[in-house]
A tleap script that builds the chain and sets N, CA, C and O, in Angstrom:
source leaprc.protein.ff14SB
mol = sequence {
  NMET ALA ARG LYS LYS PRO LEU ILE ASP LEU
  LYS ALA LYS ASN LEU THR PHE ASP LEU GLU
  ARG LEU ASN TYR HIE VAL GLN ASN TYR ASN
  PRO ASN THR MET THR VAL ASN VAL VAL VAL
  PHE GLU ASN ASN VAL LYS GLN GLY SER GLN
  GLU LEU PRO PHE ALA HIE LEU PRO LYS ASN
  ILE LYS LYS LEU ILE ASN PRO CLYS
}
set mol.1.N position { -5.625 -18.215 -15.385 }
set mol.1.CA position { -5.545 -17.161 -14.401 }
set mol.1.C position { -4.280 -16.337 -14.653 }
set mol.1.O position { -3.234 -16.873 -15.019 }
set mol.2.N position { -4.398 -15.053 -14.451 }
set mol.2.CA position { -3.282 -14.141 -14.717 }
set mol.2.C position { -2.186 -14.291 -13.667 }
set mol.2.O position { -2.447 -14.587 -12.501 }
set mol.3.N position { -0.955 -14.078 -14.118 }
set mol.3.CA position { 0.172 -14.109 -13.187 }
set mol.3.C position { 0.164 -12.859 -12.332 }
set mol.3.O position { -0.147 -11.765 -12.802 }
set mol.4.N position { 0.507 -13.039 -11.081 }
set mol.4.CA position { 0.603 -11.892 -10.184 }
set mol.4.C position { 1.979 -11.266 -10.331 }
set mol.4.O position { 2.996 -11.959 -10.346 }
set mol.5.N position { 1.993 -9.950 -10.438 }
set mol.5.CA position { 3.244 -9.221 -10.546 }
set mol.5.C position { 3.790 -8.975 -9.140 }
set mol.5.O position { 3.010 -8.815 -8.201 }
set mol.6.N position { 5.098 -8.941 -8.979 }
set mol.6.CA position { 5.683 -8.695 -7.655 }
set mol.6.C position { 5.544 -7.229 -7.240 }
set mol.6.O position { 5.409 -6.342 -8.083 }
set mol.7.N position { 5.580 -6.993 -5.936 }
set mol.7.CA position { 5.576 -5.630 -5.408 }
set mol.7.C position { 6.854 -4.918 -5.829 }
set mol.7.O position { 7.912 -5.537 -5.948 }
set mol.8.N position { 6.748 -3.627 -6.051 }
set mol.8.CA position { 7.904 -2.819 -6.420 }
set mol.8.C position { 8.310 -1.995 -5.202 }
set mol.8.O position { 7.541 -1.163 -4.722 }
set mol.9.N position { 9.516 -2.231 -4.711 }
set mol.9.CA position { 10.020 -1.533 -3.533 }
set mol.9.C position { 10.517 -0.152 -3.935 }
set mol.9.O position { 11.387 -0.031 -4.797 }
set mol.10.N position { 9.966 0.897 -3.312 }
set mol.10.CA position { 10.315 2.267 -3.663 }
set mol.10.C position { 10.994 3.015 -2.517 }
set mol.10.O position { 11.146 4.235 -2.585 }
set mol.11.N position { 11.398 2.312 -1.479 }
set mol.11.CA position { 12.020 2.959 -0.324 }
set mol.11.C position { 13.310 3.677 -0.707 }
set mol.11.O position { 13.587 4.758 -0.188 }
set mol.12.N position { 14.092 3.102 -1.597 }
set mol.12.CA position { 15.379 3.676 -1.971 }
set mol.12.C position { 15.226 4.989 -2.746 }
set mol.12.O position { 16.145 5.808 -2.755 }
set mol.13.N position { 14.081 5.197 -3.391 }
set mol.13.CA position { 13.862 6.422 -4.160 }
set mol.13.C position { 13.499 7.618 -3.278 }
set mol.13.O position { 13.546 8.756 -3.747 }
set mol.14.N position { 13.143 7.391 -2.024 }
set mol.14.CA position { 12.776 8.456 -1.084 }
set mol.14.C position { 11.713 9.387 -1.658 }
set mol.14.O position { 11.893 10.605 -1.670 }
set mol.15.N position { 10.610 8.819 -2.131 }
set mol.15.CA position { 9.526 9.611 -2.689 }
set mol.15.C position { 8.641 10.124 -1.557 }
set mol.15.O position { 8.107 9.343 -0.770 }
set mol.16.N position { 8.493 11.442 -1.483 }
set mol.16.CA position { 7.635 12.048 -0.466 }
set mol.16.C position { 6.753 13.091 -1.119 }
set mol.16.O position { 7.124 13.701 -2.122 }
set mol.17.N position { 5.580 13.288 -0.540 }
set mol.17.CA position { 4.678 14.333 -1.005 }
set mol.17.C position { 3.807 14.774 0.161 }
set mol.17.O position { 3.640 14.048 1.142 }
set mol.18.N position { 3.255 15.980 0.037 }
set mol.18.CA position { 2.401 16.550 1.073 }
set mol.18.C position { 0.980 16.678 0.546 }
set mol.18.O position { 0.760 17.133 -0.577 }
set mol.19.N position { 0.023 16.274 1.365 }
set mol.19.CA position { -1.393 16.494 1.103 }
set mol.19.C position { -1.990 17.057 2.379 }
set mol.19.O position { -1.860 16.482 3.460 }
set mol.20.N position { -2.650 18.202 2.224 }
set mol.20.CA position { -3.169 18.934 3.367 }
set mol.20.C position { -2.026 19.209 4.335 }
set mol.20.O position { -1.053 19.840 3.922 }
set mol.21.N position { -2.074 18.789 5.566 }
set mol.21.CA position { -0.965 19.057 6.494 }
set mol.21.C position { -0.178 17.805 6.840 }
set mol.21.O position { 0.580 17.793 7.810 }
set mol.22.N position { -0.356 16.743 6.045 }
set mol.22.CA position { 0.333 15.480 6.275 }
set mol.22.C position { 1.428 15.264 5.241 }
set mol.22.O position { 1.301 15.682 4.090 }
set mol.23.N position { 2.492 14.614 5.658 }
set mol.23.CA position { 3.610 14.278 4.789 }
set mol.23.C position { 3.595 12.765 4.584 }
set mol.23.O position { 3.519 12.006 5.550 }
set mol.24.N position { 3.667 12.327 3.325 }
set mol.24.CA position { 3.596 10.908 2.991 }
set mol.24.C position { 4.928 10.449 2.412 }
set mol.24.O position { 5.508 11.130 1.566 }
set mol.25.N position { 5.416 9.288 2.867 }
set mol.25.CA position { 6.624 8.661 2.336 }
set mol.25.C position { 6.201 7.360 1.662 }
set mol.25.O position { 5.658 6.471 2.317 }
set mol.26.N position { 6.445 7.245 0.367 }
set mol.26.CA position { 6.030 6.065 -0.402 }
set mol.26.C position { 6.971 4.911 -0.093 }
set mol.26.O position { 8.190 5.066 -0.164 }
set mol.27.N position { 6.408 3.747 0.251 }
set mol.27.CA position { 7.193 2.569 0.593 }
set mol.27.C position { 7.258 1.567 -0.554 }
set mol.27.O position { 8.348 1.168 -0.965 }
set mol.28.N position { 6.103 1.156 -1.075 }
set mol.28.CA position { 6.107 0.220 -2.200 }
set mol.28.C position { 4.836 0.376 -3.020 }
set mol.28.O position { 3.852 0.972 -2.582 }
set mol.29.N position { 4.891 -0.180 -4.225 }
set mol.29.CA position { 3.798 -0.098 -5.193 }
set mol.29.C position { 3.347 -1.507 -5.545 }
set mol.29.O position { 4.166 -2.373 -5.854 }
set mol.30.N position { 2.044 -1.730 -5.497 }
set mol.30.CA position { 1.471 -3.024 -5.842 }
set mol.30.C position { 0.780 -2.898 -7.200 }
set mol.30.O position { -0.308 -2.327 -7.276 }
set mol.31.N position { 1.386 -3.418 -8.279 }
set mol.31.CA position { 0.786 -3.279 -9.605 }
set mol.31.C position { -0.473 -4.130 -9.799 }
set mol.31.O position { -1.248 -3.878 -10.722 }
set mol.32.N position { -0.684 -5.123 -8.950 }
set mol.32.CA position { -1.872 -5.965 -9.074 }
set mol.32.C position { -3.135 -5.204 -8.678 }
set mol.32.O position { -4.181 -5.365 -9.305 }
set mol.33.N position { -3.038 -4.391 -7.656 }
set mol.33.CA position { -4.200 -3.636 -7.164 }
set mol.33.C position { -4.095 -2.141 -7.456 }
set mol.33.O position { -5.004 -1.379 -7.126 }
set mol.34.N position { -2.986 -1.717 -8.076 }
set mol.34.CA position { -2.732 -0.303 -8.392 }
set mol.34.C position { -2.829 0.577 -7.145 }
set mol.34.O position { -3.504 1.607 -7.143 }
set mol.35.N position { -2.132 0.143 -6.074 }
set mol.35.CA position { -2.092 0.903 -4.833 }
set mol.35.C position { -0.650 1.085 -4.391 }
set mol.35.O position { 0.242 0.348 -4.813 }
set mol.36.N position { -0.434 2.080 -3.531 }
set mol.36.CA position { 0.879 2.302 -2.937 }
set mol.36.C position { 0.731 2.282 -1.418 }
set mol.36.O position { -0.262 2.764 -0.872 }
set mol.37.N position { 1.721 1.725 -0.755 }
set mol.37.CA position { 1.772 1.759 0.704 }
set mol.37.C position { 2.610 2.959 1.100 }
set mol.37.O position { 3.713 3.155 0.590 }
set mol.38.N position { 2.082 3.757 2.011 }
set mol.38.CA position { 2.770 4.966 2.447 }
set mol.38.C position { 2.831 5.013 3.962 }
set mol.38.O position { 2.000 4.425 4.653 }
set mol.39.N position { 3.834 5.725 4.468 }
set mol.39.CA position { 3.941 6.015 5.891 }
set mol.39.C position { 3.557 7.475 6.049 }
set mol.39.O position { 4.056 8.340 5.330 }
set mol.40.N position { 2.667 7.744 6.995 }
set mol.40.CA position { 2.128 9.080 7.188 }
set mol.40.C position { 2.842 9.764 8.350 }
set mol.40.O position { 2.990 9.186 9.427 }
set mol.41.N position { 3.286 11.011 8.118 }
set mol.41.CA position { 3.939 11.813 9.145 }
set mol.41.C position { 3.169 13.119 9.317 }
set mol.41.O position { 2.723 13.725 8.343 }
set mol.42.N position { 3.021 13.539 10.563 }
set mol.42.CA position { 2.445 14.839 10.866 }
set mol.42.C position { 3.399 15.547 11.819 }
set mol.42.O position { 3.659 15.059 12.919 }
set mol.43.N position { 3.922 16.700 11.396 }
set mol.43.CA position { 4.920 17.435 12.174 }
set mol.43.C position { 6.130 16.553 12.491 }
set mol.43.O position { 6.629 16.556 13.616 }
set mol.44.N position { 6.596 15.802 11.495 }
set mol.44.CA position { 7.755 14.892 11.616 }
set mol.44.C position { 7.564 13.804 12.663 }
set mol.44.O position { 8.544 13.256 13.167 }
set mol.45.N position { 6.319 13.483 12.997 }
set mol.45.CA position { 6.000 12.397 13.918 }
set mol.45.C position { 5.212 11.356 13.136 }
set mol.45.O position { 4.204 11.674 12.504 }
set mol.46.N position { 5.676 10.111 13.181 }
set mol.46.CA position { 5.022 9.032 12.444 }
set mol.46.C position { 3.619 8.782 13.004 }
set mol.46.O position { 3.448 8.551 14.202 }
set mol.47.N position { 2.625 8.830 12.123 }
set mol.47.CA position { 1.235 8.604 12.509 }
set mol.47.C position { 0.745 7.203 12.157 }
set mol.47.O position { -0.307 6.776 12.634 }
set mol.48.N position { 1.494 6.490 11.332 }
set mol.48.CA position { 1.099 5.141 10.926 }
set mol.48.C position { 1.312 4.953 9.441 }
set mol.48.O position { 1.957 5.767 8.780 }
set mol.49.N position { 0.765 3.875 8.931 }
set mol.49.CA position { 0.885 3.609 7.499 }
set mol.49.C position { -0.496 3.329 6.937 }
set mol.49.O position { -1.417 2.952 7.661 }
set mol.50.N position { -0.619 3.521 5.637 }
set mol.50.CA position { -1.887 3.251 4.986 }
set mol.50.C position { -1.658 2.946 3.520 }
set mol.50.O position { -0.553 3.119 3.005 }
set mol.51.N position { -2.687 2.500 2.862 }
set mol.51.CA position { -2.635 2.151 1.455 }
set mol.51.C position { -3.476 3.169 0.685 }
set mol.51.O position { -4.640 3.395 1.015 }
set mol.52.N position { -2.887 3.777 -0.332 }
set mol.52.CA position { -3.577 4.771 -1.150 }
set mol.52.C position { -3.701 4.270 -2.589 }
set mol.52.O position { -2.802 3.596 -3.092 }
set mol.53.N position { -4.806 4.595 -3.248 }
set mol.53.CA position { -4.910 4.261 -4.676 }
set mol.53.C position { -3.895 5.065 -5.487 }
set mol.53.O position { -3.631 6.229 -5.184 }
set mol.54.N position { -3.342 4.451 -6.495 }
set mol.54.CA position { -2.350 5.099 -7.340 }
set mol.54.C position { -2.919 6.375 -7.963 }
set mol.54.O position { -2.196 7.360 -8.117 }
set mol.55.N position { -4.184 6.369 -8.317 }
set mol.55.CA position { -4.812 7.510 -8.970 }
set mol.55.C position { -4.876 8.744 -8.074 }
set mol.55.O position { -5.016 9.854 -8.587 }
set mol.56.N position { -4.780 8.592 -6.768 }
set mol.56.CA position { -4.868 9.721 -5.846 }
set mol.56.C position { -3.530 10.393 -5.579 }
set mol.56.O position { -3.474 11.385 -4.853 }
set mol.57.N position { -2.453 9.871 -6.153 }
set mol.57.CA position { -1.137 10.452 -5.945 }
set mol.57.C position { -0.962 11.709 -6.799 }
set mol.57.O position { -1.603 11.838 -7.842 }
set mol.58.N position { -0.103 12.635 -6.368 }
set mol.58.CA position { 0.208 13.799 -7.213 }
set mol.58.C position { 0.871 13.373 -8.517 }
set mol.58.O position { 1.533 12.337 -8.582 }
set mol.59.N position { 0.687 14.177 -9.542 }
set mol.59.CA position { 1.174 13.839 -10.880 }
set mol.59.C position { 2.692 13.635 -10.922 }
set mol.59.O position { 3.168 12.741 -11.622 }
set mol.60.N position { 3.454 14.443 -10.191 }
set mol.60.CA position { 4.910 14.308 -10.235 }
set mol.60.C position { 5.380 12.988 -9.596 }
set mol.60.O position { 6.405 12.447 -10.011 }
set mol.61.N position { 4.670 12.469 -8.620 }
set mol.61.CA position { 5.003 11.171 -8.007 }
set mol.61.C position { 4.640 10.036 -8.959 }
set mol.61.O position { 5.376 9.055 -9.064 }
set mol.62.N position { 3.518 10.165 -9.646 }
set mol.62.CA position { 3.106 9.138 -10.608 }
set mol.62.C position { 4.163 8.967 -11.703 }
set mol.62.O position { 4.450 7.846 -12.124 }
set mol.63.N position { 4.737 10.077 -12.157 }
set mol.63.CA position { 5.763 10.000 -13.198 }
set mol.63.C position { 6.993 9.264 -12.728 }
set mol.63.O position { 7.624 8.558 -13.514 }
set mol.64.N position { 7.356 9.410 -11.449 }
set mol.64.CA position { 8.543 8.745 -10.914 }
set mol.64.C position { 8.330 7.242 -10.715 }
set mol.64.O position { 9.261 6.454 -10.877 }
set mol.65.N position { 7.110 6.851 -10.365 }
set mol.65.CA position { 6.817 5.425 -10.173 }
set mol.65.C position { 6.688 4.733 -11.524 }
set mol.65.O position { 7.206 3.630 -11.702 }
set mol.66.N position { 6.014 5.356 -12.468 }
set mol.66.CA position { 5.910 4.889 -13.846 }
set mol.66.C position { 5.477 3.432 -13.984 }
set mol.66.O position { 6.259 2.603 -14.451 }
set mol.67.N position { 4.231 3.099 -13.580 }
set mol.67.CA position { 3.761 1.709 -13.762 }
set mol.67.C position { 3.447 1.427 -15.217 }
set mol.67.O position { 2.927 2.288 -15.926 }
set mol.68.N position { 3.765 0.212 -15.664 }
set mol.68.CA position { 3.452 -0.154 -17.048 }
set mol.68.C position { 2.775 -1.493 -17.075 }
set mol.68.O position { 2.427 -1.987 -18.148 }
savepdb mol mol.pdb
quit
């Protein structure tokens, strides 16, 4: 069975991006499932958190996370 890789904490990098009218703050990256946990803000009000597939992130954010 394959070894599980640890989560990568990205809070210190302050990665943010906008999709539609929502602002997303990247919290951590899970290389096992290729997903990122984000906190969602609308008009600077926290709406909650969710998990997004890595492939759905903007290209400039993908370059900063750089999974290998």
